[in-house]
Wavefront OBJ file of the C-alpha trace (Angstrom):
o trace
v -10.656 -16.785 17.074
v -8.061 -19.399 17.970
v -5.718 -19.240 20.934
v -2.499 -17.304 20.388
v 0.371 -15.868 22.402
v 0.554 -12.086 22.808
v 3.941 -10.393 23.115
v 4.443 -6.742 24.083
v 7.708 -5.696 22.461
v 9.370 -2.757 24.187
v 12.329 -2.442 21.830
v 12.935 -3.117 18.152
v 15.222 -6.002 19.076
v 12.536 -7.582 21.270
v 10.107 -7.319 18.373
v 12.355 -8.910 15.760
v 13.373 -11.688 18.146
v 9.732 -12.547 18.787
v 8.918 -12.358 15.080
v 11.639 -14.899 14.296
v 9.418 -17.593 15.799
v 7.251 -19.632 13.437
v 3.902 -18.034 12.563
v 4.559 -14.859 14.533
v 2.841 -11.764 13.142
v 3.443 -8.103 13.879
v 0.548 -5.946 15.027
v 0.379 -2.165 15.287
v -3.051 -0.584 14.783
v -4.718 -3.991 14.442
v -6.873 -3.076 11.446
v -5.491 -5.874 9.249
v -4.204 -8.972 11.044
v -6.942 -9.000 13.691
v -9.547 -9.158 10.926
v -7.823 -12.134 9.343
v -7.740 -13.901 12.697
v -11.371 -13.140 13.472
v -12.410 -14.592 10.135
v -10.018 -17.560 10.495
v -9.149 -16.828 6.866
v -5.677 -18.367 7.024
v -4.980 -22.114 6.963
v -3.820 -23.775 10.170
v -0.167 -23.845 9.113
v -0.226 -20.056 8.578
v -2.512 -19.027 11.429
v -0.764 -16.759 13.976
v 0.729 -18.613 16.911
v 1.836 -15.328 18.402
v 1.026 -11.676 17.893
v 3.838 -9.219 18.518
v 2.526 -5.859 19.655
v 4.632 -3.077 18.160
v 2.661 -0.228 19.722
v 4.440 -0.902 23.013
v 7.642 0.342 21.322
v 6.034 3.762 20.888
v 6.848 6.673 21.150
v 10.267 5.849 19.705
v 8.660 4.956 16.343
v 5.870 7.559 16.422
v 7.031 10.881 14.984
v 6.970 13.245 12.030
v 9.987 15.466 11.485
v 11.968 17.191 8.784
v 15.748 17.013 8.886
v 17.921 18.677 6.246
v 14.938 18.780 3.912
v 14.147 15.065 4.315
v 10.764 14.039 5.737
v 11.070 11.295 8.354
v 8.020 9.429 9.638
v 8.163 6.718 12.276
v 6.502 3.458 11.296
v 4.017 3.672 14.197
v 2.804 7.155 13.272
v -0.952 7.155 12.855
v -2.410 7.975 9.459
v -4.543 10.764 10.908
v -1.448 12.490 12.290
v 0.181 12.361 8.847
v -2.962 13.705 7.193
v -3.081 16.679 9.587
v 0.649 17.403 9.748
v 1.527 20.877 8.501
v 5.037 19.618 7.763
v 3.696 16.963 5.400
v 0.987 19.135 3.845
v 3.381 21.958 3.085
v 5.929 20.080 0.974
v 4.626 16.536 0.420
v 0.916 17.182 -0.074
v 0.305 13.964 -2.033
v 1.236 11.863 0.988
v -0.975 13.896 3.325
v -3.883 13.479 0.914
v -3.280 9.732 0.667
v -3.288 9.366 4.448
v -6.437 11.494 4.698
v -8.312 9.369 2.166
v -7.446 6.053 3.794
v -10.394 4.269 5.438
v -12.561 6.122 7.984
v -11.585 8.747 10.585
v -11.834 6.136 13.335
v -9.513 3.728 11.520
v -7.049 6.498 10.683
v -6.779 7.227 14.396
v -5.547 3.679 15.018
v -3.988 2.572 11.734
v -0.294 3.329 11.191
v 1.774 4.174 8.134
v 3.790 0.992 8.660
v 0.658 -1.106 8.805
v -0.844 0.558 5.756
v 2.092 -0.354 3.544
v 2.409 -3.880 4.985
v -1.258 -4.900 4.880
v -2.487 -8.052 3.173
v -4.384 -8.032 -0.104
v -8.185 -7.734 0.139
v -9.238 -10.389 -2.380
v -12.526 -11.869 -1.196
v -11.337 -15.398 -1.913
v -8.257 -14.822 0.251
v -10.381 -13.296 3.041
v -13.265 -15.770 2.970
v -14.104 -16.853 6.513
v -12.929 -20.300 7.540
v -10.317 -20.442 4.769
v -13.016 -21.706 2.447
v -10.855 -20.967 -0.591
v -7.339 -22.318 -0.135
v -5.935 -20.007 -2.778
v -2.463 -19.878 -4.300
v -1.312 -17.252 -1.779
v -2.148 -19.684 1.039
v -0.533 -22.805 -0.379
v -3.306 -23.914 -2.727
v -2.907 -24.518 -6.424
v -5.415 -22.038 -7.828
v -6.150 -18.326 -7.958
v -9.915 -18.507 -7.667
v -10.334 -14.953 -8.937
v -8.951 -16.001 -12.314
v -11.950 -18.253 -12.864
v -14.430 -16.541 -10.538
v -15.532 -13.048 -9.628
v -12.668 -10.766 -10.622
v -14.342 -7.402 -11.061
v -11.985 -5.614 -8.624
v -8.802 -7.479 -9.526
v -5.677 -6.744 -11.543
v -5.930 -5.135 -14.968
v -2.220 -5.731 -15.659
v -2.086 -9.504 -15.333
v -1.018 -11.892 -12.580
v 2.088 -12.064 -10.404
v 3.059 -15.554 -9.268
v -0.322 -16.729 -10.529
v -2.276 -14.271 -8.328
v -4.456 -11.384 -9.585
v -5.241 -9.797 -6.206
v -4.329 -6.106 -6.070
v -2.363 -4.088 -3.561
v -4.923 -2.087 -1.542
v -2.728 0.570 0.103
v -3.528 4.256 -0.321
v -0.210 5.562 0.977
v 1.854 3.183 -1.180
v 1.474 5.022 -4.518
v 2.227 8.359 -2.851
v 5.443 6.955 -1.390
v 6.463 5.531 -4.762
v 5.672 8.763 -6.588
v 7.670 10.745 -4.015
v 10.605 8.318 -4.334
v 10.519 7.408 -0.651
v 12.718 4.926 1.173
v 11.425 2.350 3.656
v 13.892 1.792 6.475
v 13.806 -1.436 8.478
v 15.862 -2.907 11.300
v 18.010 -4.567 8.593
v 18.197 -2.369 5.500
v 16.944 0.538 3.404
v 14.471 -0.351 0.656
v 13.350 1.925 -2.164
v 9.575 2.209 -1.886
v 9.217 1.014 -5.451
v 10.925 -2.277 -4.482
v 9.105 -2.823 -1.187
v 6.125 -4.865 -2.386
v 5.978 -8.379 -3.786
v 3.548 -11.234 -4.440
v 5.237 -14.444 -3.273
v 3.648 -17.791 -4.108
v 2.243 -19.750 -1.163
v 2.755 -16.841 1.240
v 0.081 -14.445 2.458
v 2.362 -11.436 2.855
v 2.609 -8.570 0.365
v 6.069 -7.166 1.076
v 9.703 -8.191 0.763
v 10.186 -8.101 4.550
v 11.835 -11.105 6.160
v 10.039 -12.781 9.053
v 12.303 -11.067 11.590
v 12.196 -7.654 9.903
v 9.999 -4.659 10.687
v 9.594 -1.213 9.195
v 11.089 1.445 11.452
v 10.886 4.642 9.415
v 9.731 6.158 6.145
v 12.024 8.737 4.553
v 10.847 11.028 1.769
v 13.529 13.100 0.019
v 13.420 16.868 -0.307
v 10.875 17.898 -2.904
v 10.149 21.362 -4.288
v 7.565 20.465 -6.909
v 3.898 19.572 -6.571
v 2.426 16.210 -5.607
v -1.109 14.885 -5.556
v -3.223 11.857 -4.707
v -6.619 10.887 -6.083
v -8.825 7.927 -5.309
v -11.942 6.240 -6.636
v -13.902 4.086 -4.210
v -17.528 3.046 -3.962
v -17.872 4.732 -0.559
v -15.281 7.468 -0.586
v -15.326 7.956 3.190
v -14.285 4.402 4.134
v -13.682 1.919 1.311
v -10.513 0.453 -0.062
v -9.659 1.898 -3.470
v -11.060 0.621 -6.715
v -8.197 2.609 -8.280
v -5.965 5.283 -6.805
v -3.098 7.306 -8.209
v -0.347 9.613 -7.006
v 1.783 12.011 -8.996
v 4.874 14.039 -8.135
v 6.051 16.591 -10.692
v 9.095 18.791 -10.220
v 10.044 20.322 -13.546
v 11.200 17.503 -15.799
v 11.175 14.990 -12.958
v 7.827 13.207 -13.221
v 6.747 10.166 -11.232
v 3.231 8.725 -11.430
v 2.026 5.607 -9.631
v -1.259 3.725 -9.862
v -2.454 1.276 -7.226
v -5.257 -1.249 -6.748
v -4.724 -2.173 -10.403
v -1.954 -4.775 -9.971
v -0.403 -7.009 -7.338
v 2.061 -4.255 -6.445
v 1.918 -0.461 -6.880
v 2.453 0.210 -10.594
v 4.569 3.033 -11.931
v 2.811 4.582 -14.917
v 6.065 4.987 -16.819
v 4.314 5.411 -20.172
v 2.403 8.381 -18.765
v 5.590 9.788 -17.251
v 7.404 9.567 -20.568
v 4.518 11.196 -22.402
v 4.431 14.179 -20.037
v 8.153 14.946 -20.205
v 8.669 18.352 -21.775
v 4.937 18.985 -22.034
v 2.707 21.519 -20.361
v 0.197 20.262 -17.837
v -3.178 20.808 -19.440
v -6.395 18.909 -20.044
v -5.407 17.385 -23.388
v -1.944 16.270 -22.325
v -3.188 14.836 -19.045
v -5.850 12.868 -20.884
v -3.320 11.500 -23.354
v -1.050 10.533 -20.468
v -3.958 8.601 -18.955
v -4.409 6.756 -22.231
v -0.707 5.899 -22.281
v -0.825 4.573 -18.711
v -3.270 1.795 -19.613
v -1.939 0.892 -23.031
v -0.555 -2.444 -21.787
v -3.526 -3.697 -19.775
v -4.445 -7.374 -19.547
v -8.026 -7.307 -18.378
v -10.007 -10.158 -16.852
v -13.554 -11.110 -17.889
v -15.225 -8.859 -15.292
v -12.935 -5.865 -14.802
v -12.523 -4.030 -18.094
v -14.474 -1.163 -16.538
v -11.509 -0.392 -14.243
v -9.410 0.671 -17.232
v -11.413 3.852 -17.787
v -11.191 4.690 -14.096
v -7.421 4.237 -14.170
v -7.191 6.604 -17.139
v -9.175 9.258 -15.308
v -7.201 8.851 -12.082
v -3.927 9.461 -13.936
v -5.412 12.495 -15.674
v -6.703 13.991 -12.413
v -3.471 13.337 -10.529
v -1.480 15.157 -13.219
v -3.870 18.104 -13.400
v -3.731 18.460 -9.618
v 0.003 19.154 -9.958
v -0.518 22.136 -12.264
l 1 2 3 4 5 6 7 8 9 10 11 12 13 14 15 16 17 18 19 20 21 22 23 24 25 26 27 28 29 30 31 32 33 34 35 36 37 38 39 40 41 42 43 44 45 46 47 48 49 50 51 52 53 54 55 56 57 58 59 60 61 62 63 64 65 66 67 68 69 70 71 72 73 74 75 76 77 78 79 80 81 82 83 84 85 86 87 88 89 90 91 92 93 94 95 96 97 98 99 100 101 102 103 104 105 106 107 108 109 110 111 112 113 114 115 116 117 118 119 120 121 122 123 124 125 126 127 128 129 130 131 132 133 134 135 136 137 138 139 140 141 142 143 144 145 146 147 148 149 150 151 152 153 154 155 156 157 158 159 160 161 162 163 164 165 166 167 168 169 170 171 172 173 174 175 176 177 178 179 180 181 182 183 184 185 186 187 188 189 190 191 192 193 194 195 196 197 198 199 200 201 202 203 204 205 206 207 208 209 210 211 212 213 214 215 216 217 218 219 220 221 222 223 224 225 226 227 228 229 230 231 232 233 234 235 236 237 238 239 240 241 242 243 244 245 246 247 248 249 250 251 252 253 254 255 256 257 258 259 260 261 262 263 264 265 266 267 268 269 270 271 272 273 274 275 276 277 278 279 280 281 282 283 284 285 286 287 288 289 290 291 292 293 294 295 296 297 298 299 300 301 302 303 304 305 306 307 308 309 310 311 312 313 314 315 316 317 318
């Protein structure tokens, strides 16, 4: 690991001021950026010159509360606390399930909701130690997965030339529940929070001097769910995951790990409107969700999994 400056931020303003410096990266639970640094996976011109510790702001950004029916979660709240929260489980079960199925118990005790939605993609070419593959997200001219091993990559095509997928488990639950991500600058609809910029490693729309401060989930009286397929269900990143939130005729379904950003399954939503939740309808909705796939040479198998995840997420809301 290369030499870097470490900054303990004690206020939000201290954090954003430190992050305004070139190649400054935020750090909360440390489960993402520290791994990139240890592997030296980023090129020299992107390697962190300073790490800004956000945990030192806690407890002001570590909380779970309900106010006027709205769920409010501080960005530094640990995933395990969200998974166990009776407040979350009672009315926003899909989010509690997503937090519970993220990584391992040990990582959930350190990883935060803010970190989980801001994490980098997990493409093995992007993460290769020593920056062996200078891919398009790191300033290179090629997405190596397009011509290499792409069995876990996007089944809905590329964004900005990249076919890496978004790996977050909480992201689809937040999209399905129509959450808002609050930062020190603005409010962002969860659905608009993620991006795939060319020649940048990040996966969100956040500016360099911008941090997530709170997640807000609106009042919800229906049923929500989260399902996940992973090779090792107790620890792995998702092969495919899916969240659904159904409240009468209001239906929101979101797939993840299938595209560069969380993907609303709008075709499945439209199919289910006015229909009873049952086995046949849920299966047809799954078929509709993958009607527009653009598979790569090695990942056609993910399409069937995506179908099943949509079906199971819908049935769980019955």
